[in-house]
All heavy atoms as a GROMACS GRO file, in nm:
protein
  620
    1MET      N    1   0.958  -2.039   0.465
    1MET     CA    2   0.850  -1.984   0.550
    1MET      C    3   0.717  -2.021   0.480
    1MET      O    4   0.700  -1.988   0.354
    1MET     CB    5   0.864  -1.842   0.562
    1MET     CG    6   0.759  -1.775   0.641
    1MET     SD    7   0.806  -1.597   0.660
    1MET     CE    8   0.655  -1.533   0.728
    2ASN      N    9   0.633  -2.085   0.545
    2ASN     CA   10   0.492  -2.095   0.482
    2ASN      C   11   0.424  -1.961   0.482
    2ASN      O   12   0.426  -1.887   0.576
    2ASN     CB   13   0.407  -2.189   0.571
    2ASN     CG   14   0.458  -2.334   0.554
    2ASN    OD1   15   0.513  -2.369   0.467
    2ASN    ND2   16   0.440  -2.407   0.666
    3TRP      N   17   0.368  -1.924   0.358
    3TRP     CA   18   0.306  -1.797   0.338
    3TRP      C   19   0.160  -1.810   0.321
    3TRP      O   20   0.122  -1.882   0.234
    3TRP     CB   21   0.369  -1.736   0.214
    3TRP     CG   22   0.362  -1.593   0.206
    3TRP    CD1   23   0.257  -1.528   0.152
    3TRP    CD2   24   0.459  -1.494   0.238
    3TRP    NE1   25   0.283  -1.385   0.160
    3TRP    CE2   26   0.403  -1.364   0.205
    3TRP    CE3   27   0.580  -1.503   0.294
    3TRP    CZ2   28   0.474  -1.241   0.230
    3TRP    CZ3   29   0.656  -1.383   0.322
    3TRP    CH2   30   0.597  -1.257   0.282
    4PRO      N   31   0.089  -1.747   0.406
    4PRO     CA   32  -0.070  -1.764   0.388
    4PRO      C   33  -0.110  -1.699   0.258
    4PRO      O   34  -0.060  -1.604   0.216
    4PRO     CB   35  -0.121  -1.685   0.503
    4PRO     CG   36  -0.015  -1.656   0.600
    4PRO     CD   37   0.111  -1.676   0.526
    5SER      N   38  -0.180  -1.775   0.184
    5SER     CA   39  -0.231  -1.727   0.059
    5SER      C   40  -0.321  -1.599   0.075
    5SER      O   41  -0.392  -1.594   0.170
    5SER     CB   42  -0.312  -1.837  -0.012
    5SER     OG   43  -0.424  -1.875   0.063
    6ARG      N   44  -0.298  -1.520  -0.022
    6ARG     CA   45  -0.378  -1.388  -0.022
    6ARG      C   46  -0.368  -1.308   0.105
    6ARG      O   47  -0.462  -1.245   0.152
    6ARG     CB   48  -0.533  -1.411  -0.051
    6ARG     CG   49  -0.554  -1.478  -0.188
    6ARG     CD   50  -0.704  -1.497  -0.214
    6ARG     NE   51  -0.726  -1.601  -0.311
    6ARG     CZ   52  -0.816  -1.684  -0.297
    6ARG    NH1   53  -0.908  -1.680  -0.208
    6ARG    NH2   54  -0.825  -1.781  -0.399
    7SER      N   55  -0.256  -1.311   0.177
    7SER     CA   56  -0.242  -1.230   0.285
    7SER      C   57  -0.206  -1.095   0.266
    7SER      O   58  -0.089  -1.073   0.250
    7SER     CB   59  -0.144  -1.301   0.395
    7SER     OG   60  -0.126  -1.233   0.516
    8SER      N   61  -0.284  -1.002   0.259
    8SER     CA   62  -0.255  -0.865   0.241
    8SER      C   63  -0.161  -0.802   0.355
    8SER      O   64  -0.094  -0.706   0.347
    8SER     CB   65  -0.376  -0.778   0.217
    8SER     OG   66  -0.456  -0.777   0.337
    9ASP      N   67  -0.174  -0.870   0.471
    9ASP     CA   68  -0.092  -0.821   0.588
    9ASP      C   69   0.046  -0.837   0.566
    9ASP      O   70   0.136  -0.772   0.612
    9ASP     CB   71  -0.125  -0.914   0.708
    9ASP     CG   72  -0.273  -0.895   0.757
    9ASP    OD1   73  -0.329  -0.787   0.738
    9ASP    OD2   74  -0.329  -0.989   0.816
   10LEU      N   75   0.092  -0.938   0.474
   10LEU     CA   76   0.232  -0.959   0.444
   10LEU      C   77   0.280  -0.890   0.306
   10LEU      O   78   0.379  -0.932   0.258
   10LEU     CB   79   0.268  -1.104   0.438
   10LEU     CG   80   0.237  -1.178   0.586
   10LEU    CD1   81   0.271  -1.324   0.561
   10LEU    CD2   82   0.326  -1.105   0.676
   11ASN      N   83   0.194  -0.804   0.254
   11ASN     CA   84   0.223  -0.750   0.135
   11ASN      C   85   0.230  -0.599   0.144
   11ASN      O   86   0.132  -0.529   0.148
   11ASN     CB   87   0.125  -0.784   0.026
   11ASN     CG   88   0.164  -0.752  -0.114
   11ASN    OD1   89   0.250  -0.669  -0.133
   11ASN    ND2   90   0.080  -0.802  -0.215
   12PRO      N   91   0.349  -0.538   0.166
   12PRO     CA   92   0.362  -0.398   0.185
   12PRO      C   93   0.306  -0.315   0.060
   12PRO      O   94   0.271  -0.198   0.087
   12PRO     CB   95   0.510  -0.366   0.196
   12PRO     CG   96   0.581  -0.494   0.148
   12PRO     CD   97   0.473  -0.601   0.158
   13ILE      N   98   0.290  -0.370  -0.056
   13ILE     CA   99   0.237  -0.295  -0.164
   13ILE      C  100   0.091  -0.252  -0.143
   13ILE      O  101   0.038  -0.160  -0.194
   13ILE     CB  102   0.262  -0.375  -0.300
   13ILE    CG1  103   0.234  -0.286  -0.422
   13ILE    CG2  104   0.158  -0.496  -0.308
   13ILE    CD1  105   0.346  -0.184  -0.447
   14GLU      N  106   0.022  -0.343  -0.059
   14GLU     CA  107  -0.115  -0.305  -0.025
   14GLU      C  108  -0.126  -0.175   0.048
   14GLU      O  109  -0.218  -0.100   0.015
   14GLU     CB  110  -0.179  -0.426   0.057
   14GLU     CG  111  -0.189  -0.559  -0.013
   14GLU     CD  112  -0.291  -0.548  -0.133
   14GLU    OE1  113  -0.384  -0.467  -0.135
   14GLU    OE2  114  -0.262  -0.619  -0.230
   15ARG      N  115  -0.037  -0.149   0.135
   15ARG     CA  116  -0.036  -0.019   0.197
   15ARG      C  117  -0.015   0.096   0.097
   15ARG      O  118  -0.070   0.203   0.104
   15ARG     CB  119   0.079  -0.009   0.303
   15ARG     CG  120   0.073  -0.124   0.406
   15ARG     CD  121  -0.044  -0.123   0.504
   15ARG     NE  122  -0.179  -0.159   0.453
   15ARG     CZ  123  -0.218  -0.289   0.428
   15ARG    NH1  124  -0.134  -0.390   0.458
   15ARG    NH2  125  -0.341  -0.308   0.392
   16LEU      N  126   0.079   0.067   0.006
   16LEU     CA  127   0.107   0.179  -0.105
   16LEU      C  128  -0.026   0.189  -0.178
   16LEU      O  129  -0.059   0.299  -0.226
   16LEU     CB  130   0.214   0.118  -0.188
   16LEU     CG  131   0.252   0.219  -0.307
   16LEU    CD1  132   0.298   0.353  -0.248
   16LEU    CD2  133   0.367   0.150  -0.383
   17TRP      N  134  -0.096   0.081  -0.214
   17TRP     CA  135  -0.225   0.102  -0.292
   17TRP      C  136  -0.315   0.191  -0.206
   17TRP      O  137  -0.396   0.270  -0.267
   17TRP     CB  138  -0.292  -0.040  -0.328
   17TRP     CG  139  -0.225  -0.106  -0.431
   17TRP    CD1  140  -0.180  -0.216  -0.432
   17TRP    CD2  141  -0.214  -0.068  -0.579
   17TRP    NE1  142  -0.124  -0.259  -0.545
   17TRP    CE2  143  -0.138  -0.171  -0.638
   17TRP    CE3  144  -0.240   0.043  -0.635
   17TRP    CZ2  145  -0.107  -0.158  -0.772
   17TRP    CZ3  146  -0.210   0.067  -0.768
   17TRP    CH2  147  -0.139  -0.045  -0.840
   18ASP      N  148  -0.324   0.172  -0.077
   18ASP     CA  149  -0.412   0.263   0.010
   18ASP      C  150  -0.374   0.405  -0.009
   18ASP      O  151  -0.461   0.485  -0.020
   18ASP     CB  152  -0.396   0.217   0.156
   18ASP     CG  153  -0.459   0.069   0.179
   18ASP    OD1  154  -0.536   0.036   0.101
   18ASP    OD2  155  -0.429   0.020   0.284
   19VAL      N  156  -0.244   0.424   0.005
   19VAL     CA  157  -0.193   0.566  -0.016
   19VAL      C  158  -0.234   0.628  -0.150
   19VAL      O  159  -0.289   0.741  -0.161
   19VAL     CB  160  -0.036   0.576   0.014
   19VAL    CG1  161   0.013   0.716  -0.013
   19VAL    CG2  162  -0.004   0.538   0.163
   20LEU      N  163  -0.216   0.545  -0.258
   20LEU     CA  164  -0.246   0.583  -0.387
   20LEU      C  165  -0.392   0.615  -0.405
   20LEU      O  166  -0.435   0.716  -0.458
   20LEU     CB  167  -0.194   0.489  -0.490
   20LEU     CG  168  -0.227   0.520  -0.635
   20LEU    CD1  169  -0.155   0.649  -0.676
   20LEU    CD2  170  -0.181   0.404  -0.723
   21GLU      N  171  -0.466   0.530  -0.350
   21GLU     CA  172  -0.617   0.544  -0.362
   21GLU      C  173  -0.676   0.671  -0.290
   21GLU      O  174  -0.746   0.754  -0.346
   21GLU     CB  175  -0.690   0.426  -0.296
   21GLU     CG  176  -0.848   0.431  -0.309
   21GLU     CD  177  -0.918   0.318  -0.232
   21GLU    OE1  178  -0.844   0.233  -0.169
   21GLU    OE2  179  -1.030   0.302  -0.252
   22LYS      N  180  -0.613   0.694  -0.164
   22LYS     CA  181  -0.653   0.818  -0.106
   22LYS      C  182  -0.600   0.938  -0.177
   22LYS      O  183  -0.676   1.037  -0.178
   22LYS     CB  184  -0.588   0.823   0.043
   22LYS     CG  185  -0.652   0.720   0.136
   22LYS     CD  186  -0.591   0.708   0.269
   22LYS     CE  187  -0.639   0.608   0.354
   22LYS     NZ  188  -0.575   0.587   0.477
   23GLY      N  189  -0.489   0.943  -0.239
   23GLY     CA  190  -0.435   1.044  -0.320
   23GLY      C  191  -0.529   1.069  -0.443
   23GLY      O  192  -0.559   1.189  -0.473
   24VAL      N  193  -0.571   0.963  -0.506
   24VAL     CA  194  -0.659   0.985  -0.621
   24VAL      C  195  -0.796   1.042  -0.581
   24VAL      O  196  -0.832   1.128  -0.649
   24VAL     CB  197  -0.676   0.839  -0.698
   24VAL    CG1  198  -0.795   0.848  -0.797
   24VAL    CG2  199  -0.547   0.802  -0.755
   25LYS      N  200  -0.855   0.987  -0.476
   25LYS     CA  201  -0.968   1.036  -0.424
   25LYS      C  202  -0.977   1.191  -0.379
   25LYS      O  203  -1.056   1.262  -0.391
   25LYS     CB  204  -1.025   0.954  -0.302
   25LYS     CG  205  -1.081   0.827  -0.346
   25LYS     CD  206  -1.124   0.734  -0.229
   25LYS     CE  207  -1.189   0.612  -0.272
   25LYS     NZ  208  -1.224   0.519  -0.176
   26ALA      N  209  -0.856   1.224  -0.323
   26ALA     CA  210  -0.834   1.372  -0.286
   26ALA      C  211  -0.809   1.457  -0.402
   26ALA      O  212  -0.823   1.579  -0.402
   26ALA     CB  213  -0.713   1.378  -0.195
   27HIS      N  214  -0.778   1.398  -0.520
   27HIS     CA  215  -0.755   1.475  -0.647
   27HIS      C  216  -0.892   1.494  -0.712
   27HIS      O  217  -0.947   1.414  -0.769
   27HIS     CB  218  -0.666   1.401  -0.736
   27HIS     CG  219  -0.609   1.475  -0.844
   27HIS    ND1  220  -0.644   1.602  -0.880
   27HIS    CD2  221  -0.505   1.444  -0.929
   27HIS    CE1  222  -0.576   1.648  -0.975
   27HIS    NE2  223  -0.489   1.562  -1.009
   28HIS      N  224  -0.943   1.612  -0.692
   28HIS     CA  225  -1.089   1.640  -0.733
   28HIS      C  226  -1.110   1.663  -0.879
   28HIS      O  227  -1.222   1.687  -0.928
   28HIS     CB  228  -1.140   1.755  -0.645
   28HIS     CG  229  -1.140   1.728  -0.497
   28HIS    ND1  230  -1.216   1.646  -0.448
   28HIS    CD2  231  -1.059   1.783  -0.405
   28HIS    CE1  232  -1.197   1.635  -0.320
   28HIS    NE2  233  -1.105   1.724  -0.289
   29THR      N  234  -0.994   1.670  -0.962
   29THR     CA  235  -1.021   1.695  -1.099
   29THR      C  236  -1.031   1.566  -1.172
   29THR      O  237  -0.932   1.477  -1.165
   29THR     CB  238  -0.895   1.773  -1.153
   29THR    OG1  239  -0.875   1.889  -1.072
   29THR    CG2  240  -0.918   1.816  -1.290
   30THR      N  241  -1.137   1.548  -1.256
   30THR     CA  242  -1.144   1.430  -1.337
   30THR      C  243  -1.051   1.441  -1.454
   30THR      O  244  -1.052   1.531  -1.525
   30THR     CB  245  -1.293   1.411  -1.379
   30THR    OG1  246  -1.377   1.414  -1.268
   30THR    CG2  247  -1.311   1.282  -1.462
   31PRO      N  248  -0.970   1.330  -1.487
   31PRO     CA  249  -0.881   1.338  -1.608
   31PRO      C  250  -0.964   1.369  -1.725
   31PRO      O  251  -1.067   1.297  -1.746
   31PRO     CB  252  -0.823   1.204  -1.597
   31PRO     CG  253  -0.840   1.144  -1.466
   31PRO     CD  254  -0.966   1.204  -1.412
   32ALA      N  255  -0.921   1.445  -1.816
   32ALA     CA  256  -0.990   1.482  -1.938
   32ALA      C  257  -0.932   1.408  -2.052
   32ALA      O  258  -0.993   1.388  -2.162
   32ALA     CB  259  -0.993   1.616  -1.972
   33THR      N  260  -0.805   1.352  -2.047
   33THR     CA  261  -0.731   1.284  -2.149
   33THR      C  262  -0.672   1.160  -2.094
   33THR      O  263  -0.653   1.144  -1.975
   33THR     CB  264  -0.627   1.367  -2.208
   33THR    OG1  265  -0.523   1.391  -2.110
   33THR    CG2  266  -0.672   1.498  -2.256
   34LEU      N  267  -0.633   1.073  -2.188
   34LEU     CA  268  -0.566   0.949  -2.142
   34LEU      C  269  -0.432   0.980  -2.075
   34LEU      O  270  -0.396   0.913  -1.981
   34LEU     CB  271  -0.550   0.857  -2.261
   34LEU     CG  272  -0.500   0.714  -2.232
   34LEU    CD1  273  -0.580   0.643  -2.137
   34LEU    CD2  274  -0.475   0.636  -2.367
   35THR      N  275  -0.373   1.074  -2.133
   35THR     CA  276  -0.240   1.121  -2.066
   35THR      C  277  -0.252   1.163  -1.918
   35THR      O  278  -0.188   1.129  -1.828
   35THR     CB  279  -0.180   1.236  -2.149
   35THR    OG1  280  -0.155   1.187  -2.272
   35THR    CG2  281  -0.045   1.273  -2.088
   36GLU      N  282  -0.360   1.246  -1.897
   36GLU     CA  283  -0.401   1.286  -1.758
   36GLU      C  284  -0.423   1.167  -1.667
   36GLU      O  285  -0.392   1.160  -1.548
   36GLU     CB  286  -0.511   1.390  -1.760
   36GLU     CG  287  -0.467   1.525  -1.802
   36GLU     CD  288  -0.587   1.616  -1.815
   36GLU    OE1  289  -0.691   1.588  -1.765
   36GLU    OE2  290  -0.578   1.721  -1.866
   37LEU      N  291  -0.498   1.074  -1.731
   37LEU     CA  292  -0.532   0.954  -1.651
   37LEU      C  293  -0.418   0.880  -1.608
   37LEU      O  294  -0.413   0.823  -1.488
   37LEU     CB  295  -0.624   0.860  -1.740
   37LEU     CG  296  -0.676   0.734  -1.666
   37LEU    CD1  297  -0.763   0.765  -1.557
   37LEU    CD2  298  -0.746   0.645  -1.772
   38TRP      N  299  -0.303   0.878  -1.683
   38TRP     CA  300  -0.181   0.800  -1.654
   38TRP      C  301  -0.098   0.890  -1.558
   38TRP      O  302  -0.022   0.843  -1.465
   38TRP     CB  303  -0.101   0.768  -1.770
   38TRP     CG  304  -0.159   0.639  -1.828
   38TRP    CD1  305  -0.240   0.633  -1.949
   38TRP    CD2  306  -0.148   0.505  -1.789
   38TRP    NE1  307  -0.268   0.504  -1.970
   38TRP    CE2  308  -0.222   0.429  -1.875
   38TRP    CE3  309  -0.072   0.448  -1.675
   38TRP    CZ2  310  -0.216   0.285  -1.866
   38TRP    CZ3  311  -0.081   0.318  -1.666
   38TRP    CH2  312  -0.151   0.234  -1.749
   39THR      N  313  -0.090   1.025  -1.595
   39THR     CA  314   0.009   1.103  -1.515
   39THR      C  315  -0.038   1.140  -1.372
   39THR      O  316   0.041   1.157  -1.275
   39THR     CB  317   0.043   1.235  -1.596
   39THR    OG1  318  -0.079   1.306  -1.609
   39THR    CG2  319   0.107   1.211  -1.708
   40SER      N  320  -0.171   1.140  -1.342
   40SER     CA  321  -0.217   1.170  -1.216
   40SER      C  322  -0.174   1.076  -1.107
   40SER      O  323  -0.110   1.110  -1.006
   40SER     CB  324  -0.372   1.193  -1.221
   40SER     OG  325  -0.420   1.207  -1.086
   41PRO      N  326  -0.192   0.937  -1.124
   41PRO     CA  327  -0.146   0.845  -1.028
   41PRO      C  328   0.000   0.851  -1.021
   41PRO      O  329   0.072   0.837  -0.909
   41PRO     CB  330  -0.199   0.711  -1.076
   41PRO     CG  331  -0.304   0.739  -1.167
   41PRO     CD  332  -0.285   0.877  -1.221
   42ALA      N  333   0.074   0.862  -1.133
   42ALA     CA  334   0.221   0.875  -1.129
   42ALA      C  335   0.274   0.995  -1.044
   42ALA      O  336   0.376   0.979  -0.966
   42ALA     CB  337   0.273   0.878  -1.268
   43ASP      N  338   0.199   1.108  -1.060
   43ASP     CA  339   0.244   1.222  -0.973
   43ASP      C  340   0.221   1.204  -0.827
   43ASP      O  341   0.290   1.238  -0.748
   43ASP     CB  342   0.161   1.348  -1.018
   43ASP     CG  343   0.196   1.398  -1.164
   43ASP    OD1  344   0.304   1.359  -1.217
   43ASP    OD2  345   0.117   1.481  -1.219
   44ILE      N  346   0.112   1.130  -0.802
   44ILE     CA  347   0.069   1.102  -0.657
   44ILE      C  348   0.185   1.016  -0.602
   44ILE      O  349   0.239   1.023  -0.496
   44ILE     CB  350  -0.064   1.041  -0.649
   44ILE    CG1  351  -0.175   1.141  -0.681
   44ILE    CG2  352  -0.086   0.989  -0.507
   44ILE    CD1  353  -0.309   1.087  -0.704
   45LEU      N  354   0.215   0.913  -0.683
   45LEU     CA  355   0.328   0.808  -0.626
   45LEU      C  356   0.458   0.881  -0.604
   45LEU      O  357   0.540   0.864  -0.507
   45LEU     CB  358   0.339   0.704  -0.723
   45LEU     CG  359   0.236   0.592  -0.726
   45LEU    CD1  360   0.254   0.496  -0.845
   45LEU    CD2  361   0.233   0.512  -0.592
   46GLN      N  362   0.495   0.976  -0.700
   46GLN     CA  363   0.621   1.039  -0.688
   46GLN      C  364   0.621   1.136  -0.573
   46GLN      O  365   0.721   1.170  -0.521
   46GLN     CB  366   0.644   1.121  -0.822
   46GLN     CG  367   0.699   1.024  -0.935
   46GLN     CD  368   0.717   1.092  -1.063
   46GLN    OE1  369   0.693   1.216  -1.071
   46GLN    NE2  370   0.771   1.027  -1.161
   47ALA      N  371   0.504   1.186  -0.523
   47ALA     CA  372   0.492   1.271  -0.415
   47ALA      C  373   0.507   1.204  -0.281
   47ALA      O  374   0.531   1.271  -0.173
   47ALA     CB  375   0.362   1.362  -0.426
   48ILE      N  376   0.502   1.071  -0.275
   48ILE     CA  377   0.510   0.999  -0.146
   48ILE      C  378   0.657   0.999  -0.104
   48ILE      O  379   0.742   0.965  -0.167
   48ILE     CB  380   0.461   0.848  -0.165
   48ILE    CG1  381   0.318   0.844  -0.219
   48ILE    CG2  382   0.474   0.782  -0.041
   48ILE    CD1  383   0.267   0.711  -0.255
   49PRO      N  384   0.668   1.057   0.015
   49PRO     CA  385   0.809   1.057   0.072
   49PRO      C  386   0.875   0.916   0.088
   49PRO      O  387   0.803   0.817   0.123
   49PRO     CB  388   0.795   1.124   0.210
   49PRO     CG  389   0.657   1.172   0.213
   49PRO     CD  390   0.584   1.104   0.114
   50VAL      N  391   1.003   0.912   0.057
   50VAL     CA  392   1.081   0.792   0.068
   50VAL      C  393   1.066   0.730   0.210
   50VAL      O  394   1.059   0.609   0.226
   50VAL     CB  395   1.229   0.814   0.033
   50VAL    CG1  396   1.311   0.687   0.063
   50VAL    CG2  397   1.243   0.855  -0.107
   51GLU      N  398   1.053   0.809   0.300
   51GLU     CA  399   1.036   0.758   0.445
   51GLU      C  400   0.914   0.676   0.457
   51GLU      O  401   0.915   0.574   0.531
   51GLU     CB  402   1.039   0.876   0.543
   51GLU     CG  403   1.029   0.840   0.685
   51GLU     CD  404   1.153   0.765   0.731
   51GLU    OE1  405   1.251   0.770   0.678
   51GLU    OE2  406   1.128   0.677   0.827
   52ARG      N  407   0.806   0.717   0.393
   52ARG     CA  408   0.695   0.633   0.391
   52ARG      C  409   0.715   0.491   0.347
   52ARG      O  410   0.666   0.389   0.407
   52ARG     CB  411   0.574   0.712   0.308
   52ARG     CG  412   0.443   0.645   0.321
   52ARG     CD  413   0.369   0.728   0.430
   52ARG     NE  414   0.224   0.675   0.452
   52ARG     CZ  415   0.118   0.738   0.427
   52ARG    NH1  416   0.133   0.847   0.371
   52ARG    NH2  417   0.008   0.679   0.456
   53PHE      N  418   0.787   0.479   0.232
   53PHE     CA  419   0.812   0.342   0.186
   53PHE      C  420   0.908   0.266   0.285
   53PHE      O  421   0.890   0.149   0.305
   53PHE     CB  422   0.896   0.352   0.049
   53PHE     CG  423   0.813   0.410  -0.065
   53PHE    CD1  424   0.828   0.540  -0.114
   53PHE    CD2  425   0.728   0.326  -0.126
   53PHE    CE1  426   0.751   0.592  -0.215
   53PHE    CE2  427   0.648   0.378  -0.235
   53PHE     CZ  428   0.661   0.507  -0.274
   54ARG      N  429   0.995   0.332   0.338
   54ARG     CA  430   1.094   0.281   0.444
   54ARG      C  431   1.000   0.217   0.564
   54ARG      O  432   1.020   0.107   0.604
   54ARG     CB  433   1.190   0.372   0.493
   54ARG     CG  434   1.292   0.312   0.589
   54ARG     CD  435   1.403   0.406   0.621
   54ARG     NE  436   1.473   0.451   0.502
   54ARG     CZ  437   1.486   0.558   0.446
   54ARG    NH1  438   1.444   0.669   0.498
   54ARG    NH2  439   1.558   0.584   0.336
   55LYS      N  440   0.905   0.304   0.602
   55LYS     CA  441   0.820   0.242   0.718
   55LYS      C  442   0.738   0.125   0.673
   55LYS      O  443   0.719   0.035   0.760
   55LYS     CB  444   0.716   0.362   0.761
   55LYS     CG  445   0.790   0.470   0.828
   55LYS     CD  446   0.692   0.580   0.877
   55LYS     CE  447   0.776   0.681   0.955
   55LYS     NZ  448   0.677   0.787   1.000
   56PHE      N  449   0.699   0.120   0.548
   56PHE     CA  450   0.619   0.002   0.509
   56PHE      C  451   0.713  -0.125   0.514
   56PHE      O  452   0.662  -0.224   0.563
   56PHE     CB  453   0.580   0.016   0.357
   56PHE     CG  454   0.478   0.122   0.334
   56PHE    CD1  455   0.466   0.189   0.210
   56PHE    CD2  456   0.372   0.149   0.425
   56PHE    CE1  457   0.365   0.279   0.180
   56PHE    CE2  458   0.276   0.238   0.387
   56PHE     CZ  459   0.275   0.300   0.283
   57VAL      N  460   0.833  -0.111   0.472
   57VAL     CA  461   0.925  -0.217   0.468
   57VAL      C  462   0.969  -0.263   0.610
   57VAL      O  463   0.973  -0.368   0.652
   57VAL     CB  464   1.059  -0.193   0.389
   57VAL    CG1  465   1.156  -0.291   0.403
   57VAL    CG2  466   1.008  -0.176   0.239
   58GLU      N  467   0.991  -0.154   0.694
   58GLU     CA  468   1.029  -0.174   0.829
   58GLU      C  469   0.920  -0.240   0.920
   58GLU      O  470   0.956  -0.306   1.028
   58GLU     CB  471   1.085  -0.054   0.896
   58GLU     CG  472   1.220  -0.004   0.845
   58GLU     CD  473   1.270   0.135   0.889
   58GLU    OE1  474   1.181   0.203   0.962
   58GLU    OE2  475   1.371   0.173   0.855
   59SER      N  476   0.799  -0.232   0.873
   59SER     CA  477   0.682  -0.288   0.951
   59SER      C  478   0.666  -0.440   0.924
   59SER      O  479   0.607  -0.514   1.002
   59SER     CB  480   0.564  -0.217   0.914
   59SER     OG  481   0.516  -0.256   0.781
   60MET      N  482   0.744  -0.489   0.828
   60MET     CA  483   0.738  -0.632   0.790
   60MET      C  484   0.764  -0.732   0.919
   60MET      O  485   0.677  -0.818   0.927
   60MET     CB  486   0.816  -0.671   0.665
   60MET     CG  487   0.768  -0.604   0.550
   60MET     SD  488   0.584  -0.641   0.510
   60MET     CE  489   0.592  -0.817   0.488
   61PRO      N  490   0.869  -0.723   0.988
   61PRO     CA  491   0.887  -0.807   1.107
   61PRO      C  492   0.757  -0.805   1.189
   61PRO      O  493   0.730  -0.915   1.240
   61PRO     CB  494   1.009  -0.757   1.176
   61PRO     CG  495   1.085  -0.690   1.056
   61PRO     CD  496   0.985  -0.624   0.975
   62ARG      N  497   0.708  -0.700   1.219
   62ARG     CA  498   0.593  -0.694   1.311
   62ARG      C  499   0.468  -0.761   1.241
   62ARG      O  500   0.386  -0.827   1.307
   62ARG     CB  501   0.552  -0.542   1.347
   62ARG     CG  502   0.653  -0.485   1.435
   62ARG     CD  503   0.604  -0.327   1.479
   62ARG     NE  504   0.575  -0.247   1.374
   62ARG     CZ  505   0.653  -0.171   1.302
   62ARG    NH1  506   0.781  -0.181   1.334
   62ARG    NH2  507   0.605  -0.093   1.211
   63ARG      N  508   0.457  -0.736   1.115
   63ARG     CA  509   0.342  -0.798   1.043
   63ARG      C  510   0.352  -0.956   1.036
   63ARG      O  511   0.260  -1.030   1.062
   63ARG     CB  512   0.338  -0.744   0.892
   63ARG     CG  513   0.298  -0.604   0.889
   63ARG     CD  514   0.319  -0.561   0.739
   63ARG     NE  515   0.288  -0.415   0.719
   63ARG     CZ  516   0.166  -0.362   0.717
   63ARG    NH1  517   0.064  -0.436   0.724
   63ARG    NH2  518   0.152  -0.231   0.715
   64VAL      N  519   0.478  -0.995   1.017
   64VAL     CA  520   0.500  -1.138   1.016
   64VAL      C  521   0.471  -1.198   1.146
   64VAL      O  522   0.400  -1.300   1.166
   64VAL     CB  523   0.647  -1.175   0.969
   64VAL    CG1  524   0.679  -1.315   0.986
   64VAL    CG2  525   0.668  -1.141   0.823
   65ALA      N  526   0.512  -1.136   1.260
   65ALA     CA  527   0.484  -1.182   1.382
   65ALA      C  528   0.337  -1.185   1.411
   65ALA      O  529   0.285  -1.280   1.474
   65ALA     CB  530   0.562  -1.103   1.481
   66ALA      N  531   0.258  -1.079   1.365
   66ALA     CA  532   0.121  -1.087   1.397
   66ALA      C  533   0.049  -1.184   1.326
   66ALA      O  534  -0.042  -1.250   1.367
   66ALA     CB  535   0.065  -0.940   1.347
   67VAL      N  536   0.090  -1.223   1.193
   67VAL     CA  537   0.026  -1.328   1.122
   67VAL      C  538   0.056  -1.461   1.182
   67VAL      O  539  -0.038  -1.538   1.187
   67VAL     CB  540   0.076  -1.317   0.974
   67VAL    CG1  541   0.021  -1.434   0.894
   67VAL    CG2  542   0.010  -1.196   0.895
   68ILE      N  543   0.171  -1.477   1.228
   68ILE     CA  544   0.213  -1.607   1.296
   68ILE      C  545   0.134  -1.623   1.420
   68ILE      O  546   0.073  -1.720   1.446
   68ILE     CB  547   0.364  -1.617   1.322
   68ILE    CG1  548   0.443  -1.627   1.196
   68ILE    CG2  549   0.394  -1.724   1.427
   68ILE    CD1  550   0.590  -1.611   1.212
   69LYS      N  551   0.124  -1.521   1.499
   69LYS     CA  552   0.037  -1.516   1.626
   69LYS      C  553  -0.114  -1.553   1.594
   69LYS      O  554  -0.171  -1.626   1.662
   69LYS     CB  555   0.055  -1.386   1.702
   69LYS     CG  556  -0.018  -1.379   1.836
   69LYS     CD  557   0.017  -1.255   1.912
   69LYS     CE  558  -0.057  -1.256   2.038
   69LYS     NZ  559  -0.047  -1.134   2.115
   70ALA      N  560  -0.168  -1.495   1.488
   70ALA     CA  561  -0.300  -1.516   1.450
   70ALA      C  562  -0.312  -1.647   1.363
   70ALA      O  563  -0.425  -1.674   1.322
   70ALA     CB  564  -0.342  -1.390   1.365
   71ARG      N  565  -0.209  -1.708   1.350
   71ARG     CA  566  -0.218  -1.834   1.270
   71ARG      C  567  -0.275  -1.816   1.126
   71ARG      O  568  -0.347  -1.899   1.094
   71ARG     CB  569  -0.278  -1.951   1.352
   71ARG     CG  570  -0.207  -1.991   1.477
   71ARG     CD  571  -0.274  -2.099   1.556
   71ARG     NE  572  -0.206  -2.122   1.677
   71ARG     CZ  573  -0.233  -2.226   1.755
   71ARG    NH1  574  -0.332  -2.309   1.714
   71ARG    NH2  575  -0.162  -2.242   1.853
   72GLY      N  576  -0.228  -1.718   1.072
   72GLY     CA  577  -0.273  -1.695   0.937
   72GLY      C  578  -0.410  -1.612   0.929
   72GLY      O  579  -0.450  -1.583   0.815
   73GLY      N  580  -0.466  -1.591   1.045
   73GLY     CA  581  -0.596  -1.526   1.047
   73GLY      C  582  -0.573  -1.375   1.039
   73GLY      O  583  -0.463  -1.322   1.014
   74PRO      N  584  -0.684  -1.294   1.050
   74PRO     CA  585  -0.686  -1.153   1.045
   74PRO      C  586  -0.588  -1.101   1.155
   74PRO      O  587  -0.581  -1.142   1.262
   74PRO     CB  588  -0.831  -1.110   1.068
   74PRO     CG  589  -0.916  -1.232   1.055
   74PRO     CD  590  -0.824  -1.348   1.083
   75THR      N  591  -0.531  -0.980   1.126
   75THR     CA  592  -0.456  -0.896   1.219
   75THR      C  593  -0.499  -0.756   1.209
   75THR      O  594  -0.584  -0.722   1.134
   75THR     CB  595  -0.296  -0.915   1.182
   75THR    OG1  596  -0.282  -0.841   1.067
   75THR    CG2  597  -0.251  -1.057   1.163
   76ARG      N  598  -0.433  -0.676   1.299
   76ARG     CA  599  -0.474  -0.536   1.284
   76ARG      C  600  -0.417  -0.464   1.168
   76ARG      O  601  -0.450  -0.343   1.148
   76ARG     CB  602  -0.432  -0.471   1.424
   76ARG     CG  603  -0.280  -0.453   1.433
   76ARG     CD  604  -0.238  -0.375   1.565
   76ARG     NE  605  -0.091  -0.366   1.568
   76ARG     CZ  606  -0.034  -0.244   1.538
   76ARG    NH1  607  -0.115  -0.149   1.489
   76ARG    NH2  608   0.093  -0.219   1.539
   77TYR      N  609  -0.332  -0.528   1.095
   77TYR     CA  610  -0.284  -0.467   0.979
   77TYR      C  611  -0.384  -0.484   0.867
   77TYR      O  612  -0.397  -0.465   0.771
   77TYR     CB  613  -0.144  -0.520   0.940
   77TYR     CG  614  -0.036  -0.496   1.043
   77TYR    CD1  615   0.004  -0.592   1.145
   77TYR    CD2  616   0.026  -0.365   1.048
   77TYR    CE1  617   0.091  -0.559   1.235
   77TYR    CE2  618   0.114  -0.336   1.146
   77TYR     CZ  619   0.158  -0.434   1.230
   77TYR     OH  620   0.263  -0.410   1.330
   0.00000   0.00000   0.00000
């Protein structure tokens, strides 16, 4: 399969980064130590329900179809 370069539409990890970013922004405490800086995102990731990951993966056929239809151009994803 030809894969459009830099297509975030076909990369489910991009959705995960969005979830992580929103979680970090919602966390109103600024890390005071290096350990806190590392554990905060780890805690946010661990709190994401497995179902959310499953939905990311299950959306891939729709994403691929949308990218093909858009001929590698932008999609709603």
